[in-house]
N, CA, C and O of each residue as an XYZ file, in Angstrom:
508
protein
N       0.904     -1.284     -0.097
C       0.154      0.139      0.257
C       1.164      1.060     -0.275
O       2.207      0.693     -0.816
N       0.841      2.141     -0.112
C       1.320      3.560     -1.120
C       1.332      4.487      0.436
O       0.174      4.745      0.765
N       2.030      4.847      1.103
C       1.863      5.758      2.286
C       1.641      7.464      1.223
O       2.153      7.339      0.110
N       1.132      8.565      1.411
C       0.688      9.730      1.496
C       1.189     10.739      2.278
O       0.626     11.758      2.678
N       2.432     10.305      2.473
C       3.309     10.727      3.398
C       3.845     11.101      2.049
O       3.575     10.594      0.960
N       4.927     12.414      2.431
C       6.248     12.474      1.590
C       7.306     12.141      1.972
O       7.279     12.138      3.202
N       8.548     11.758      1.482
C       9.621     11.083      1.700
C      10.256     11.385      3.239
O      10.592     10.554      4.083
N      10.305     12.942      3.318
C      10.751     13.891      4.596
C      10.008     13.361      5.413
O      10.541     13.111      6.494
N       8.467     12.964      5.247
C       7.336     12.846      6.591
C       7.833     11.283      7.355
O       7.895     11.023      8.556
N       8.201     10.241      5.953
C       8.409      8.737      6.252
C       9.743      8.927      7.445
O       9.689      8.298      8.501
N      10.960      9.895      7.120
C      12.473      9.931      7.453
C      12.471     10.300      8.653
O      13.293      9.990      9.515
N      10.749     11.564      8.851
C      11.067     12.139     10.358
C      11.340     11.610     11.921
O      10.951     10.444     11.852
N      11.763     11.812     13.194
C      11.869     10.691     14.435
C      12.203      9.439     13.507
O      11.438      8.495     13.709
N      13.247      9.205     12.463
C      14.700      7.523     12.339
C      15.984      8.006     12.390
O      16.717      7.832     11.416
N      16.563      8.860     13.825
C      17.104      9.460     13.908
C      18.252     10.239     12.671
O      18.217     10.116     11.446
N      19.164     11.000     13.473
C      19.981     12.002     13.046
C      21.082     11.237     11.836
O      21.496     10.116     12.129
N      21.280     11.511     11.249
C      22.279     11.026      9.825
C      23.793     11.187     10.615
O      24.768     10.503     10.303
N      23.803     12.212     11.687
C      24.768     12.377     12.383
C      25.257     11.578     13.170
O      26.329     12.007     13.595
N      24.992     10.635     13.564
C      25.155     10.311     15.218
C      25.914      8.937     15.173
O      26.113      8.373     16.249
N      26.395      8.300     13.898
C      27.795      7.960     13.741
C      29.003      8.446     13.526
O      29.851      7.647     13.128
N      29.259      9.391     13.662
C      30.272     10.303     12.984
C      31.387      9.900     14.539
O      32.551      9.520     14.661
N      30.560     10.148     15.257
C      31.722      9.992     16.296
C      32.112      8.219     16.630
O      33.226      7.743     16.846
N      30.797      7.513     16.578
C      31.194      6.249     16.591
C      32.406      6.286     15.601
O      33.470      6.233     16.217
N      32.567      6.371     14.074
C      33.510      6.170     13.352
C      35.032      7.385     13.231
O      36.162      7.171     12.792
N      34.359      8.764     13.882
C      36.361      8.751     14.212
C      36.812      8.034     15.753
O      38.011      7.803     15.908
N      35.825      7.678     16.910
C      36.584      7.331     17.563
C      37.526      6.042     16.947
O      38.644      5.748     17.371
N      36.671      5.223     15.648
C      37.837      4.031     15.505
C      39.017      3.871     15.053
O      39.888      3.036     15.295
N      38.906      5.657     13.675
C      39.605      5.701     13.354
C      41.424      5.868     14.399
O      42.487      5.248     14.369
N      40.953      6.892     15.083
C      41.419      7.212     16.363
C      42.219      5.707     16.645
O      43.192      5.201     16.085
N      41.499      5.320     17.578
C      41.707      4.493     17.977
C      43.001      2.875     16.837
O      43.791      2.119     17.401
N      42.760      2.903     15.558
C      43.327      2.738     14.735
C      44.807      3.434     14.123
O      46.008      3.166     14.099
N      44.068      4.273     13.756
C      45.805      5.000     13.983
C      46.603      5.387     15.453
O      47.298      6.395     15.582
N      46.447      4.738     16.147
C      46.818      4.818     17.730
C      47.393      3.698     18.061
O      48.429      3.824     18.715
N      46.868      2.089     17.686
C      47.352      0.887     17.812
C      48.366      0.980     16.599
O      49.342      0.454     17.133
N      48.738      1.274     15.436
C      49.953      1.118     14.979
C      51.011      1.225     15.342
O      51.824      0.302     15.291
N      51.264      2.396     15.803
C      52.871      2.683     16.163
C      52.931      1.646     18.036
O      53.898      1.117     18.585
N      51.651      1.734     18.434
C      51.867      0.458     20.018
C      51.813     -0.880     19.399
O      52.286     -1.837     20.013
N      51.294     -1.024     18.276
C      51.399     -2.293     17.917
C      52.942     -2.733     17.024
O      53.302     -3.831     16.597
N      53.328     -1.966     16.992
C      54.473     -2.037     16.221
C      55.845     -2.317     17.630
O      56.640     -3.241     17.804
N      55.624     -1.221     18.288
C      56.778     -1.383     18.878
C      56.404     -2.182     20.389
O      57.003     -1.817     21.401
N      55.498     -3.159     20.449
C      54.979     -4.815     21.279
C      55.597     -5.658     20.803
O      56.495     -6.356     21.274
N      54.962     -5.620     19.461
C      55.694     -7.069     18.711
C      57.067     -6.484     18.757
O      57.739     -7.194     19.504
N      57.805     -5.450     18.258
C      59.867     -6.054     18.457
C      59.933     -6.137     19.610
O      60.998     -6.641     19.969
N      58.980     -5.751     20.752
C      59.961     -5.689     21.607
C      59.871     -7.087     22.320
O      60.832     -7.455     22.996
N      58.514     -8.055     22.171
C      57.795     -9.219     22.240
C      59.443     -9.665     21.512
O      60.363     -9.569     22.324
N      59.690     -9.950     20.631
C      60.526    -10.777     19.426
C      62.378    -10.492     20.471
O      63.194    -11.343     20.823
N      62.398     -9.100     20.634
C      63.494     -9.024     21.499
C      64.097     -9.674     22.613
O      65.282     -9.906     22.852
N      62.727    -10.004     23.453
C      62.071    -10.525     24.383
C      62.085    -12.283     24.151
O      62.351    -12.773     25.248
N      62.014    -12.684     23.768
C      61.468    -13.930     23.302
C      62.444    -15.111     23.638
O      62.421    -16.198     23.061
N      63.074    -14.853     24.377
C      63.826    -15.744     24.363
C      64.627    -15.547     25.892
O      65.154    -16.376     26.633
N      64.437    -13.842     26.014
C      64.661    -14.065     27.379
C      63.899    -14.329     28.897
O      62.684    -14.452     28.741
N      64.234    -14.417     30.002
C      63.632    -15.362     31.247
C      62.302    -14.503     31.183
O      61.923    -13.520     30.547
N      61.565    -15.691     32.539
C      60.684    -14.790     33.265
C      60.644    -13.137     33.666
O      59.892    -12.177     33.497
N      62.040    -13.459     34.352
C      62.477    -12.589     35.252
C      63.133    -11.691     34.101
O      64.336    -11.551     34.322
N      62.923    -11.372     33.531
C      63.852    -10.495     32.723
C      62.172    -10.013     31.933
O      61.837     -8.831     32.002
N      61.531    -10.721     31.446
C      59.854     -9.838     31.445
C      59.308     -9.023     32.479
O      59.246     -7.815     32.248
N      58.944     -9.405     33.458
C      58.625     -9.122     34.515
C      59.727     -7.630     34.750
O      59.066     -6.655     35.106
N      61.230     -7.349     34.605
C      61.285     -6.229     35.080
C      61.572     -5.372     33.335
O      62.371     -4.498     33.002
N      60.682     -6.002     32.681
C      60.809     -4.643     31.815
C      59.390     -4.125     31.391
O      59.005     -3.056     30.917
N      58.678     -5.443     31.786
C      57.116     -4.612     32.027
C      57.234     -4.107     33.599
O      56.069     -4.151     33.996
N      58.227     -3.563     34.892
C      57.875     -2.895     35.697
C      58.473     -1.474     35.229
O      58.376     -0.521     36.002
N      58.910     -1.365     34.340
C      59.924     -0.155     33.550
C      58.131      1.039     33.541
O      57.040      0.992     32.972
N      58.717      1.795     34.378
C      57.212      2.826     34.029
C      57.084      3.324     32.362
O      55.949      3.710     32.082
N      57.894      3.361     31.438
C      57.076      3.927     30.132
C      56.951      2.738     30.014
O      55.765      2.913     29.735
N      57.056      1.659     29.960
C      56.896      0.493     29.074
C      55.150     -0.133     29.684
O      54.086     -0.518     29.200
N      55.637      0.046     30.709
C      54.214      0.108     31.956
C      53.304      1.060     30.976
O      52.694      0.593     30.015
N      53.285      2.373     31.312
C      52.450      2.977     30.677
C      52.183      2.503     28.958
O      51.083      2.249     28.468
N      53.078      2.483     28.480
C      53.225      1.814     26.662
C      52.496      0.424     27.355
O      51.391      0.626     26.852
N      52.386     -0.293     27.801
C      51.513     -1.832     27.699
C      50.115     -1.448     28.209
O      49.100     -2.122     28.035
N      50.201     -0.192     28.907
C      48.539      0.213     29.652
C      47.141      0.871     28.048
O      46.046      0.587     27.563
N      48.181      1.751     27.918
C      47.267      2.578     26.337
C      47.512      1.853     25.211
O      46.943      2.385     24.258
N      48.411      0.376     24.749
C      47.956      0.052     24.239
C      47.258     -1.506     24.872
O      47.680     -2.488     24.261
N      46.640     -1.693     25.575
C      45.612     -2.618     26.329
C      44.353     -1.858     25.976
O      43.735     -2.319     25.016
N      43.821     -0.720     26.597
C      43.716     -0.094     26.767
C      42.324      0.497     24.838
O      41.129      0.504     24.543
N      43.598      0.826     24.241
C      43.240      0.749     23.053
C      42.675     -0.404     21.820
O      41.727     -0.326     21.039
N      43.711     -1.483     22.040
C      42.892     -2.662     21.298
C      41.607     -2.894     21.858
O      40.640     -3.288     21.205
N      41.608     -2.590     23.335
C      40.201     -3.066     23.707
C      38.904     -2.325     23.065
O      37.980     -2.867     22.458
N      39.159     -0.242     23.505
C      38.545     -0.207     22.344
C      37.997     -0.602     21.212
O      36.940     -1.219     21.079
N      38.859     -0.176     20.250
C      38.316     -0.673     19.277
C      38.008     -1.822     19.259
O      36.964     -1.808     18.606
N      38.316     -3.382     19.687
C      37.688     -3.905     19.547
C      36.241     -3.560     20.031
O      35.497     -4.027     19.168
N      35.897     -3.285     20.479
C      34.300     -3.092     21.135
C      33.596     -2.676     20.289
O      32.495     -3.189     20.089
N      34.191     -1.318     19.353
C      33.403     -0.222     18.226
C      33.685     -1.297     17.395
O      32.503     -1.479     17.104
N      34.463     -2.463     16.553
C      33.824     -2.629     15.741
C      33.301     -4.031     15.542
O      33.100     -4.433     14.397
N      33.041     -4.889     16.717
C      32.268     -5.759     16.871
C      31.511     -5.657     16.970
O      30.676     -6.552     16.836
N      31.079     -3.541     17.520
C      29.267     -3.331     17.986
C      29.031     -3.328     16.843
O      27.981     -3.907     16.564
N      29.782     -2.748     15.708
C      28.944     -2.643     14.183
C      28.938     -4.109     13.463
O      28.152     -4.299     12.535
N      29.577     -4.858     13.777
C      29.119     -6.200     13.071
C      27.932     -6.584     13.573
O      27.226     -7.235     12.802
N      27.279     -6.238     15.254
C      26.023     -6.800     15.470
C      24.998     -5.913     15.510
O      23.854     -6.332     15.686
N      25.280     -4.443     15.339
C      24.201     -3.968     14.589
C      23.818     -3.805     13.134
O      22.747     -3.329     12.756
N      24.832     -4.263     12.319
C      24.810     -4.748     10.645
C      23.891     -6.099     11.052
O      22.709     -5.884     10.786
N      24.097     -7.295     11.567
C      23.680     -8.821     10.947
C      23.274     -9.251     12.622
O      23.454    -10.468     12.657
N      22.897     -8.875     13.747
C      22.626     -9.217     14.675
C      20.776     -9.107     14.957
O      20.585     -9.044     16.172
N      19.396     -9.071     14.135
C      18.722     -8.768     14.254
C      17.278     -9.236     15.182
O      17.016    -10.340     15.660
N      16.701     -8.312     15.215
C      15.818     -9.206     16.054
C      16.020     -7.666     17.606
O      17.093     -7.445     18.168
N      14.868     -6.999     17.875
C      15.802     -6.535     19.341
C      16.036     -7.270     20.629
O      17.114     -6.948     21.129
N      15.278     -8.267     21.409
C      16.475     -8.287     22.248
C      17.722     -8.929     21.923
O      18.755     -8.451     22.391
N      17.770    -10.012     21.139
C      18.802    -10.070     20.953
C      20.184     -9.475     21.036
O      21.163     -9.633     21.766
N      19.743     -8.418     19.566
C      21.239     -7.431     19.261
C      21.338     -6.454     20.517
O      22.397     -5.844     20.666
N      20.151     -6.239     21.566
C      20.483     -5.876     22.554
C      21.343     -6.504     23.850
O      22.037     -6.024     24.746
N      20.876     -7.949     23.417
C      21.706     -8.387     24.923
C      22.619     -8.643     24.076
O      23.546     -7.911     24.422
N      23.034     -9.391     22.923
C      24.822     -9.199     22.346
C      25.388     -7.665     21.956
O      26.481     -7.730     21.392
N      24.925     -6.421     22.118
C      25.644     -5.730     22.632
C      26.554     -4.976     24.336
O      27.703     -4.590     24.554
N      25.383     -5.071     25.136
C      25.453     -5.564     26.531
C      26.431     -6.401     26.784
O      27.329     -6.097     27.570
N      26.387     -7.607     26.130
C      27.914     -8.481     26.358
C      28.917     -8.307     26.152
O      29.822     -8.296     26.986
N      29.079     -8.004     24.207
C      30.047     -6.898     24.160
C      30.434     -5.912     24.706
O      31.631     -5.659     24.577
N      29.752     -5.169     25.358
C      30.878     -4.170     26.054
C      31.524     -5.046     27.219
O      32.721     -5.272     27.397
N      30.272     -5.549     28.077
C      30.456     -5.601     29.733
C      32.168     -7.009     29.582
O      32.975     -7.114     30.506
N      32.283     -7.863     28.220
C      33.425     -9.048     28.070
C      34.315     -7.690     27.395
O      35.101     -7.169     28.187
N      34.267     -7.262     26.404
C      35.635     -5.988     26.956
C      35.596     -5.256     27.360
O      35.826     -4.368     26.539
N      35.337     -4.673     28.767
C      35.335     -3.882     29.594
C      36.328     -5.265     30.294
O      37.497     -5.454     29.959
N      35.802     -5.879     31.007
C      36.204     -7.080     31.489
C      37.746     -7.962     31.966
O      38.457     -8.396     32.872
N      37.526     -7.782     30.537
C      39.087     -8.565     29.771
C      40.198     -7.284     29.660
O      41.365     -7.555     29.944
N      39.863     -5.889     29.252
C      40.477     -4.904     29.060
C      40.801     -4.609     30.888
O      41.964     -4.683     31.285
N      39.709     -4.297     31.831
C      40.037     -4.246     33.356
C      40.870     -4.951     34.054
O      41.624     -4.492     34.912
N      40.725     -6.770     33.535
C      41.896     -7.657     33.710
C      43.040     -7.419     33.600
O      43.905     -7.325     34.471
N      43.131     -7.252     31.946
C      44.465     -6.521     31.606
C      45.037     -5.819     32.074
O      46.123     -6.132     32.563
N      44.602     -4.689     32.123
C      45.737     -3.456     32.838
C      45.754     -4.155     33.868
O      46.799     -4.789     34.017
N      44.596     -4.343     35.035
C      45.413     -4.471     36.154
C      46.333     -5.450     36.049
O      47.092     -4.790     36.759
N      46.970     -6.424     35.816
C      47.761     -6.973     35.443
C      49.667     -6.616     35.579
O      50.648     -6.940     36.249
N      49.222     -5.642     34.299
C      50.540     -4.760     33.895
C      50.432     -3.906     35.520
O      51.098     -4.020     36.549
N      49.595     -3.284     35.249
C      49.785     -2.639     37.261
C      50.441     -2.765     38.460
O      51.035     -2.064     39.278
N      50.007     -4.325     38.207
C      50.276     -5.019     38.978
C      51.640     -5.326     39.329
O      52.148     -5.116     40.431
N      52.008     -5.663     38.665
C      53.353     -6.078     37.521
C      54.384     -5.084     38.029
O      55.570     -5.202     38.335
N      53.339     -3.834     38.012
C      54.858     -2.439     37.706
C      54.504     -1.845     38.626
O      54.626     -0.680     38.250
N      53.896     -1.814     40.249
C      54.234     -1.977     40.940
C      54.567     -2.767     42.223
O      55.079     -2.468     43.302
N      54.270     -3.444     41.893
C      54.902     -4.903     43.067
C      56.581     -5.167     42.734
O      57.581     -5.217     43.450
N      56.218     -5.373     40.552
C      57.844     -6.315     40.502
C      57.698     -7.106     40.273
O      58.631     -7.903     40.176
């Protein structure tokens, strides 16, 4: 059945086209931040690949290393949360399932990120 409403009338109330810009920018900023951080981490892991447990703990306990690791973990888990959110919004249909998956995504990324950052900080402060 054809509606007598105009295209503008049908589009009103469906949300602003600007609402995804912040999400898009956050994903791009975290991606750009992760480039040097992941390169640094890969180089460091390769350099420490034959080091013992004590050497790795001593490396993590250095202040600048701990800060860089925390930044890497935060950016990684936030970027993953944003990316999975887009996948869920695009491919999960149905109100309850979509909302449940979005909630699970946010919760899982928060718990995994917080646990990882806690581990780094515990090593950094206790050596």
